[in-house]
N, C-alpha and C positions, 0 to 999 in steps of 0.2 A: 424418285427421291422426294420426300415430302418438302414442302416449301421451307426454305431456311435452314434445312439440316445439313446440306452439303458444305455450307459455308462452315459450319462448326467443326467438320472433319478435316477441311483443306486449309483454312486460312489461319493467319497468325494469331488468332484470338484464343486458341487452345493452347494455354500455358502450362497446363498440367497433364499429365498422363492419363488418358481417358480411353485407351484402347477397349478394355474390357466393357466398361459402362457403356460407353459410345456405340460399340457394335451392338450390344443387346437392345439399347434403346432405339437405335435406328431399325433393327429389324422388327420390333414390336410397333413402332410407329408406321411402318410400311404396311403391316397387317392390320391397320385400322385401330390398334389400341390407342386410348386416350386417357388412361388411369395408370400411373407408374408409381411403384413403391420401391424406392431406392434404399435399401436396408445395408448399412455397412459400419463398420467400427470407426474410430477416430482416424483422421488422416487419410481416408480412402479417396479423397477426391470428389465425393459425391456432390457436396454443396457447390464447389465451383463448377462443375459439370452443369448443374441445373441452371445456375445463374447465367453462365455463358450462353446455354441454349436459348434462355428466356430473354436475355438481353437482345439477342439477335432477332427474336420474334417482336420485341418492343421496338427495334430499330426498324422494322419493317411494317410498323404501324398498329401493332396490336397493343391491347392493355393488359398487363400482367400484374396481379395481386400476389403479394408476399405475405403470408400470415405467420406471425411469430407469437408465442404465448406471452411474452413480457416486453415491455418497451427497451428494456437494456439488452436483451437478446436481438431484438430487432435493429436497435441503434448501433450495437458494437459487433453484431454478428454478421446477418445476411446484408444489412445495408452497407457496412464497411467493406465487406467482400465484394459487393456489386461495385462499389465506388472504385476499389482497387482495380477491378477488371476493366472498367471503363478508362481510368487514367492511364493503364498499361496498354491500351488497345487503340491508340489515335487513328490508326488506319480504318478500323471497322466501326469504331464508336465515337469518333472525334467529334461528331455534331451533337453528342448529347449534352444536356444541362443537368447538373446535380443540384438539387434543392434539399436543405436541411429541415425547412419549415414549410410545408409537411415534407416528410421523408419521401422523396420521389426522383426518379431519373426520367427526364423528358427528351422526346426527339421532335425535330421540326415538322415531321409528318403527322404529329398527333399521338404517335406511340409513347407509351409511358409504363414504367415499373414503379408501383407504390407499395409502401410497407405499412402494414397495420399490425397492432398487438391486441391480442383477445384474452387477457387475464381474467377479465370479466365475462363470463358466459352469455350474459345478456347482449354483449356487444358483437357477438358472433353471428352477424347476419350477412347474407351473401351481398357482395358489391359486384355490380355488372363488370365482366371482364373476359378476355379471351382465354387466358390461362390463370389457374390458381396453383400456388406454391405453398404448401404447408410445411413449414421448417420444423424439425424435430416433432414429427406428427404424434409420437406417443405421449406428448404433453397435452394433446387435445383429446376431448371426448368424441365419441362418435356422433352424438347430436351436434356438436360444434362443426364437424365436417359436414354433416348433412345440410346444416344452415348455411355454411360457407360456400358450399358447391352448387346452391340452388340457381345462382345466376351466372354459371360459368358457360361461355358458348363454345369452347374447344376441348379443353382438357385440364386434368389435374395431377400435379406431381407432388408427391410427399416423400420426405426422407426421414430417417429415423437411426438411432443406434439400436442394436440388437440385445438391449437389456430388459424390454418388456414386450409382451404381446401387445398387438395393435390392431384397431378396427379395420385397417387396410386388408387384412387377411380375409374378412368376410364380406367386402364390398367390392369385388371384382377387379382389384388392382393386380397389376403384372408385377411380379417381384424381380427386382435386378439386384444381386447380392455382390458386395465389394469387401476388400479389406485393405489395410494400408499397403500390401505388397503390390496392389494394382496401381499404386501411386508412389512407389518406393524411390524412384529416380528423382522425385521432386522433394524428397525429405532430406533434412539435415542429418548429420551423424548423430546429433544429440536426440533427435526424434526416432531414429532407427534404434537408438540404444534403449530409449524408453520402452519399445515393443519387445526387445530382446530381454529387458529386465522382467517383463511381465511372463515370458517363457521360463526364465531362470526361477522365478518365484514359485510359479505353479508346479514347476518339477522338483521343488526342494522338499526334502522329507518332513519340514515343518510348514508346508503349505496349507493355508486355511481355505475354508471355502470360498472366501472373497477372492484369495489369489487365483484359485482354480476358475472361478467364474469370469473374473477380469481377463483372464488369458483366453478363456473361450469367446467372450464378447469382442475384446479389442484386438486380440491378435488373430483369431480364427474368424471372427465376425459371425459368430453363432449365438442363438438365444440361450441365456442362461440366467437362472435365479440364484440368488445369493441367500442361503439359508444354513444355519449350522455355526461351527465355530468360526468366528470373524475376527475378534480381537483376542490375543493370546499373550502369555508372558514372553513368547519368543518375538513378537512383532511390536511390542510396545517399549518405549524407552524409559529407563528408571535411573535415577541418580540422586545423590544426597545434594539437594540445591542449596546453593550460597545466595540468598537473596539480595545481598548487598551488591551484587553486580548486574541486578536487574532493574528494570524501570517500567513505567506505566502500569502500576498495580491497578486492578480492577477485580470487582466481584461480579459474577454472572450467576443468575439463578433462574430455575424453573420451577415455579411454586406448585404446590398441591395443598390439599385440605387437610392432610395428615389425619386422614380417617381410616387407614389401612389399605387404600388402593394405591394410586400412583405416590412415587417417591417425591419428596421436596429435595431437589438437588441444588446445591450451591457450591461454586468453586472459587478460591481466591487465585487469580492468574497474574502473570506478569511476562514480561518479553526481554530478550536481549537484542532485539532487532532482527533477529533471524528465526527463532523458535519461541514457541509458547511454553511457558512453564507453570505446571499445576503445583502450587506451594501447599495448599491445604484445602480440605473439602468438608462438606456436610451432607448428609443423605438419610432422611428418615421418612417413613410413611404412615406413622401413626403416633398417638400421644396418650396420655393418661385420661384424656377427656373422651367419653364415649361417642361414638360416631352418630349415634341417634340424637345427640344434643347439637342442635344447629342454630341456636341464637347467636347474635353478634359477640357477645362476651366469651362464649365457648370458643369461637373462631380465634378471638385474640388470644385467649390462654393457649391454644394448641401453638400458634405461631410465635409465641414469646420465645421459645427455645431457638428459633431462627435467628432472631434479633440479638439474642444473647451471643452467639457465634459471630454474627456480623460486627457487633461492637468490639468484640475481641479482635477481630482482623482490622477494623478501623483504627483500633488504638495502636496496634502493633505496626502496620504497614501503611496507614493513611492512604488507601486507594481512593483515587480522584472520583470514582463514579461507580454505581450499582447498576448493572444492566439487568432488568427484571422482565421476563416473559409476561405479556399481558392476556394471553389466551386464558381460557377457562376462569379459575378462580383467582388468576393473576391481578386483575383490576382491584378486586376487593383486598387481597394482600398488599398491594402498593397503598391502597388508601390507609390501610392499617399501619404500615411502616411509616408513611408520612406523619400519621397521627402521633407516633412515637418518637420524631424527630430525625428519622432518617429521609433527609430531604433531597440528596443528590441522586435520586433513583431516575434512570433513563428506561421507559418502558419500550418494548419492542414486540412485535406480533410475529409468530413463527408460522411457517407453511404447515399446511395440513399433513402432508407426507413425511412423516418422522424418519421413516426407514430410508427413504430416498435421499433426504439431506444428510443423514449420518453417512451413507455409502459414499456419497459425493465427496466427503472429506476422508475417506478411508486412508489414502496415500498421506495426506497431511497429518492424520492422527498418529499414524505410525512412523512418519519420519521427521515431523516438525514439532511434535508436542512431547514434553518431558515430564514425567510425573515424580514427585518427590518421594523418597524412601523413607516412609513413616508408617506406623500402624493404622493410622486414620486413613491414609490413601490405600494401603493394602486392603483394607476392608470395602472401601469405595470401589476399588478395581475388580473385587470378587463379582460384583454385579455387572461389570463391564465384561468380564470374560464369560459371563453366562448369556450375555446378550445374543440372540439367534436371528432376530429380525423376522420372525415367522408371521407376526401380525401386528397391527398397530396397538393391540392392547398387551403387548409383551411386557411384563412387570420389570423387565430388566434393561428397559431402554431409556430410562430417565437419566441416569448418571452419564452415560456416554453421549446422549443427545446434548446435555448441559455443556460438556467440553467441546462437542462439535460446534456448537453455537458460539462459545467463547472464541474459537478460531475464527468463525466467520466475522465476528465482531472486531477482532483485531486486525484482521489481515484481508477481509473482503469489503467491509463496510466503513469503518472508521479510520482505517489505515493508521492505527496508533503506532505502528513500529517505525514510522519515519519521523 
């Protein structure tokens, strides 16, 4: 039995069902494997298993590096889970010291588990350690893995959801596959119902490619891509919206140059505290000014139609702020809008993977976004229904991306619903 592994199988530290994951991990470890790829859907127990095992290694004096892609993922994800394990295991890990600055868990014998984020690829340089844990490995590039693993003395453990292919598949990692059913006895009724709802939606006659892919990824734990019909009249909510019962009116915009390529999408949104309401919309991708004319006055003339719509919204609904994406031509548009008296603009930078961020909000868009029943919204939705997500240059992605961003602004970033 490898040093430290018997404890994870027999002592009270194992709070979650790890029979399937633990048996495979132990067998591979005994046969000399030191690179592990734990692929499983949500709630499969893989993260807890990894942290439990690695905390025991740290308790025996080893250095463990936990790599996450973002500070938030590290602080609220793996680090918080590790703290919960330590606090819930006084008999096994009671001598640990938890540090918030830096994010570390230390033991009296010098062993420690430390947490680092690597959103900036230049920071992904290997730190000397015994074990490296790459959390949500499909968010990392292969080169980042190579750099991080350069100074590892014992082994590397990666975990990931089965929603994308990963560099682990061509770097000698042993695959351990798991699903939520491997961890079912530790799930709440609500969590089990979430998985059953995935199956119900996938088996429905109205199932979209997204419904089927999410079922395959999270219920079955299989790799699946989401391309094709994603948003349909059957899965989006429509009603005639009474704006007098809503609050927190905002404008959200995804600018373009209006030269015949990307659409300039804007939405007027508000909330009732539970759902996001799309009251009115604007979406154009060209103007009467030829695309070949690129001087500043031409840009201003193209964008004037956008400000006409915004002024209409400002007069009717008095939105407190305009959130405008600053990527691409966004900075120039913001400069123009401010020169025209639109001063309450709040710039934001969007992540590069548009398809990924849209799909991350699939359930929210289907269940927590309500679209007004107007001809303008009907026309806007025609592009949403045509969105397939086949590539980043999909001409039908701007409208749905703008609404997805609006949801993030309300409920994930600014918390305007409270």
